[in-house]
C-alpha positions in Angstrom: 35.5 -84.4 -17.5 33.0 -82.3 -19.5 33.0 -78.6 -19.5 29.5 -78.8 -17.8 31.0 -80.7 -15.0 33.9 -78.3 -14.6 31.4 -75.4 -14.4 29.3 -77.1 -11.8 32.4 -77.9 -9.8 33.5 -74.3 -9.5 30.1 -72.9 -8.6 30.1 -71.0 -5.3 28.6 -72.8 -2.4 25.9 -70.2 -1.8 24.7 -70.4 -5.4 24.5 -74.2 -5.4 22.0 -74.2 -2.5 18.4 -73.4 -2.9 17.4 -70.0 -1.5 14.2 -70.1 0.4 11.4 -67.6 -0.7 11.4 -64.3 1.1 8.4 -63.7 3.3 6.7 -60.2 3.1 7.4 -58.0 6.1 4.4 -57.6 8.3 2.9 -54.2 8.8 4.4 -53.0 12.0 1.4 -50.7 12.6 1.6 -47.4 14.5 3.6 -47.2 17.7 1.8 -47.0 21.0 0.3 -43.6 21.5 2.2 -41.4 24.0 -0.2 -39.3 26.0 0.8 -35.7 26.7 0.7 -34.3 30.3 -2.2 -32.1 29.3 -4.2 -35.2 28.2 -4.1 -36.9 31.5 -3.6 -34.1 34.1 -6.4 -31.5 34.4 -4.0 -29.2 36.3 -1.5 -29.3 33.4 -4.3 -28.6 30.9 -5.5 -25.6 32.8 -1.9 -24.3 33.1 -1.5 -24.7 29.4 -4.6 -22.7 28.8 -3.3 -19.9 30.9 0.0 -20.0 29.1 -1.7 -19.6 25.7 -4.0 -16.9 27.0 -0.9 -15.1 28.4 0.7 -15.1 25.0 -2.4 -13.6 23.4 -2.6 -11.0 26.2 1.1 -10.0 25.6 0.3 -9.6 21.9 -2.5 -7.2 22.8 -0.1 -5.3 25.1 2.5 -5.0 22.3 -0.2 -3.7 19.9 -1.2 -1.0 22.4 2.5 0.0 22.8 2.8 0.1 19.0 0.0 2.7 18.8 1.5 4.6 21.8 5.0 4.6 20.2 3.5 6.1 17.0 2.3 9.2 18.8 5.0 9.5 21.5 8.3 9.4 19.5 8.7 12.3 17.2 10.4 12.1 13.8 11.6 14.8 11.5 14.2 17.5 12.1 14.4 16.5 15.8 14.4 12.7 16.0 14.3 10.9 19.3 17.0 8.1 19.3 17.6 4.8 21.1 21.2 3.6 21.0 21.8 5.9 18.0 18.8 4.6 16.1 15.6 6.3 15.5 13.4 5.6 18.5 10.2 5.6 16.4 11.5 3.0 14.1 12.9 0.8 16.9 9.8 1.1 19.0 7.3 0.5 16.1 9.4 -2.5 14.7 9.8 -4.1 18.1 6.2 -3.8 19.3 4.7 -4.9 16.0 7.1 -7.9 15.9 6.1 -8.7 19.5 2.4 -8.5 18.7 2.8 -11.0 15.8 5.3 -13.2 17.6 3.2 -13.7 20.7 0.1 -14.6 18.6 2.3 -17.2 16.8 3.7 -18.6 20.0 0.2 -18.9 21.5 -1.2 -20.7 18.5 1.8 -23.1 18.5 1.4 -23.9 22.2 -2.3 -24.3 21.7 -1.8 -26.9 18.9 1.0 -28.8 20.8 -0.7 -29.0 24.2 -4.4 -28.6 23.9 -5.7 -29.6 20.5 -6.7 -33.3 20.0 -3.6 -35.5 19.6 -4.0 -38.7 17.6 -2.4 -40.3 14.6 -4.0 -40.1 11.2 -3.3 -42.2 8.1 -4.2 -40.6 4.8 -4.2 -42.7 1.6 -2.9 -41.1 -1.6 -5.6 -40.0 -4.0 -5.8 -38.6 -7.5 -4.9 -34.9 -8.0 -8.4 -34.1 -9.2 -10.8 -33.8 -6.4 -14.2 -35.5 -6.7 -17.4 -34.3 -5.1 -16.9 -36.9 -2.4 -13.3 -35.6 -1.7 -14.6 -32.0 -1.4 -17.4 -33.2 1.0 -14.8 -35.0 3.0 -12.5 -31.9 3.1 -15.4 -29.9 4.5 -16.1 -32.6 7.0 -12.4 -32.7 8.0 -12.4 -29.0 8.5 -15.4 -29.1 10.7 -13.8 -32.0 12.6 -10.7 -29.9 13.1 -12.8 -27.1 14.5 -14.4 -29.5 16.9 -11.1 -31.1 17.9 -9.4 -27.8 18.4 -11.7 -27.3 21.4 -12.3 -23.7 20.6 -15.9 -24.1 21.6 -14.9 -25.7 24.9 -12.1 -23.4 25.8 -13.6 -19.9 26.1 -10.5 -18.5 27.7 -8.3 -19.4 24.8 -10.9 -18.4 22.2 -11.7 -15.1 23.7 -8.1 -14.1 24.4 -7.1 -15.0 20.8 -10.0 -13.0 19.3 -9.1 -10.1 21.6 -5.5 -10.2 20.5 -6.4 -10.3 16.8 -9.0 -7.7 17.2 -6.7 -5.3 19.0 -4.0 -5.9 16.3 -6.4 -5.7 13.3 -8.2 -2.4 14.2 -5.6 0.3 15.1 -2.5 -1.0 13.3 -3.8 -0.8 9.8 -5.2 2.6 10.5 -1.8 3.8 11.8 0.1 2.2 8.9 -2.3 3.6 6.3 -2.1 7.0 7.9 1.6 7.1 7.1 0.9 6.8 3.4 0.2 10.5 3.3 -2.1 13.2 4.5 -5.8 12.8 4.2 -7.4 15.0 1.6 -9.2 17.2 4.1 -8.5 20.8 3.0 -4.9 20.2 1.8 -5.9 20.4 -1.9 -8.3 23.3 -1.5 -5.5 25.9 -1.7 -2.0 26.1 -3.2 0.9 28.5 -2.8 -0.4 30.7 -5.7 -1.2 34.2 -4.5 -2.3 37.4 -6.3 0.5 38.9 -8.5 2.7 35.9 -8.1 4.7 35.3 -11.3 4.4 32.2 -13.5 7.8 30.8 -14.1 9.3 27.9 -16.1 9.3 24.7 -14.0 13.0 23.9 -14.4 14.8 27.3 -14.6 12.4 29.5 -12.7 12.5 32.0 -15.5 9.5 34.4 -15.6 7.5 34.4 -18.8 6.2 37.3 -20.9 3.3 36.8 -23.3 5.6 37.4 -26.3 7.6 34.3 -25.2 4.8 32.0 -26.3 3.6 31.4 -29.8 0.2 30.0 -30.8 0.4 26.2 -30.2 3.0 26.3 -27.5 2.5 24.5 -24.2 4.9 25.3 -21.3 5.2 23.5 -18.0 5.3 26.1 -15.2 5.4 26.6 -11.4 4.8 29.4 -8.9 7.7 31.8 -8.6 7.7 31.5 -4.8 9.2 28.0 -5.1 12.4 29.6 -6.5 12.7 32.5 -4.2 15.5 32.8 -1.6 16.1 34.9 1.5 18.9 37.5 2.0 21.4 34.8 2.7 20.5 32.9 -0.4 18.6 30.1 1.4 15.4 28.9 -0.3 12.2 30.1 1.3 10.5 26.8 0.6 12.5 23.6 0.8 12.3 19.9 1.8 9.0 18.2 2.1 7.1 21.5 1.9 8.7 22.3 -1.4 7.7 18.9 -2.9 4.1 19.3 -1.7 3.7 22.8 -3.0 5.4 22.0 -6.2 3.1 19.1 -6.8 0.0 21.1 -6.0 1.0 24.3 -7.8 2.3 22.8 -11.1 0.5 24.3 -14.1 0.6 24.3 -17.9 0.5 27.4 -20.0 -0.9 27.2 -23.5 -1.4 29.8 -26.2 -4.5 29.4 -28.5 -6.0 31.7 -31.1 -8.4 34.0 -29.1 -11.2 33.3 -31.6 -10.9 29.5 -30.8 -11.4 29.9 -27.1 -14.7 29.4 -25.4 -14.2 30.8 -21.9 -16.1 29.3 -19.0 -18.8 31.3 -17.2 -17.2 34.4 -15.5 -13.8 33.6 -17.1 -13.7 36.2 -19.9 -10.7 38.0 -18.3 -8.8 34.9 -17.1 -6.5 34.7 -20.2 -3.9 37.1 -21.7 -3.9 37.3 -25.5 -5.0 33.7 -25.9 -2.7 32.4 -23.1 -4.5 30.2 -20.6 -3.2 28.5 -17.5 -4.5 25.2 -16.1 -3.5 22.8 -13.3 -1.1 20.2 -14.5 -2.6 17.5 -12.2 -5.3 15.3 -13.7 -8.6 15.3 -11.9 -8.9 11.5 -12.2 -6.1 10.1 -9.9 -3.6 12.9 -10.0 -1.2 12.1 -12.8 0.8 14.9 -14.4 -0.4 15.8 -17.9 1.3 17.6 -20.8 0.6 15.5 -24.0 -0.8 18.3 -26.1 -2.5 18.1 -29.5 -2.2 21.7 -30.9 -4.7 21.3 -33.7 -7.5 20.1 -31.5 -6.4 22.0 -28.3 -6.7 18.7 -26.4 -4.3 17.6 -23.6 -4.1 14.0 -22.8 -3.3 12.3 -19.4 -0.8 9.4 -20.1 -2.1 7.3 -17.2 -5.7 6.6 -18.2 -6.1 8.7 -21.3 -8.4 11.3 -19.8 -8.6 14.1 -22.4 -9.4 17.7 -21.8 -10.3 20.5 -24.2 -8.1 23.5 -23.2 -10.0 25.8 -25.6 -13.3 25.0 -23.8 -12.4 25.6 -20.1 -10.6 22.2 -20.0 -13.8 20.2 -20.1 -13.4 16.4 -20.2 -14.0 15.1 -23.7 -12.8 11.5 -23.1 -11.7 9.2 -20.3 -12.5 8.5 -16.7 -11.9 12.0 -15.3 -15.1 13.5 -13.9 -14.0 17.2 -13.7 -12.4 19.8 -15.9 -8.9 20.9 -15.0 -8.9 23.8 -12.6 -8.0 27.1 -14.3 -5.7 29.7 -12.9 -6.7 33.3 -13.8 -3.8 35.2 -15.4 -2.8 38.8 -15.7 0.4 40.8 -16.6 2.4 42.8 -14.0 4.0 46.2 -14.4 7.1 44.6 -15.9 5.1 42.7 -18.5 5.4 39.2 -16.9 2.6 36.7 -16.5 1.2 36.6 -13.0 -1.7 34.9 -11.2 -4.7 37.0 -10.4 -5.3 34.8 -7.3 -5.2 31.1 -6.3 -7.4 28.4 -8.0 -11.1 28.8 -7.4 -11.5 25.0 -6.8 -9.3 22.2 -5.3 -6.6 20.8 -7.5 -5.7 17.2 -8.0 -7.8 14.0 -8.1 -11.5 14.0 -7.1 -12.5 13.1 -3.6 -15.7 13.0 -1.7 -15.5 16.4 -0.1 -14.3 18.2 -3.3 -16.3 21.1 -4.5 -15.7 24.5 -6.0 -15.3 27.3 -3.5 
């Protein structure tokens, strides 16, 4: 027997038979469409509309409660609590979450029960969109608007717009209001008063004219920020301290008197060439102290606004639109530098209502 015969003899039975060609599987197509109750029952459709409108209405109620909570629950030294937690935080978080949650639930119910329900087959296409694809996208968007029924369902449309409107108007105002006080008149005055000493900003040490040499620049603060009562408690503390410290911060610089060009009416605002200016840039309020002693220029590190301290702190470069406010100086009976009075103009960045007094 040949080796070929032996090989054929030991072939498996299924290999020795001819396998018929496999037929392609027919496209099964889409399953039969299942109609929703709201598609066939007008009563169910109306009920779904009312459910969606109720969700949007609840969202509007939560938004109103959010605003009410903002003004009702006090925060600070006396904080109202709920279950040991700050009532303001709990109420604001719960009501804002409810406002967003009910809008989301309403939109989901709208899509599931009321928008057109039919199967769509979308063929794959190249990543780059052609003009025809873009036109088709716009057409699909318009079709989606039409199929959403927003034009045919005024109850759903109007309740959604009402909920979004109620949420969009007061909530951002309330949230933005918490970023800080409006300018108003808060920057028009500081804690500086007549005869208040100028002290170093870290140690609170009063400063004599002899302590400064020509070319020196010193960061300083009002002495009132370091004063204490009879029991040793600070007179100004907490948030008030931070606010007054930010507004009252100044820089002291000593320049050769012959190099100084005083502003109108400021001939007696310095002491032996020592001038005092607000430390807060008039552009957006950054603290400044980068000093070039040869040019008498001080530079703001944020946006490079440059002021000439020898010439009434006029702007010589950068986006700042106003000179630095100047604090008039004098010397008290003990020989220490003091303020003649508060600044004659608002400190800090420019704002619409800002003007010199």
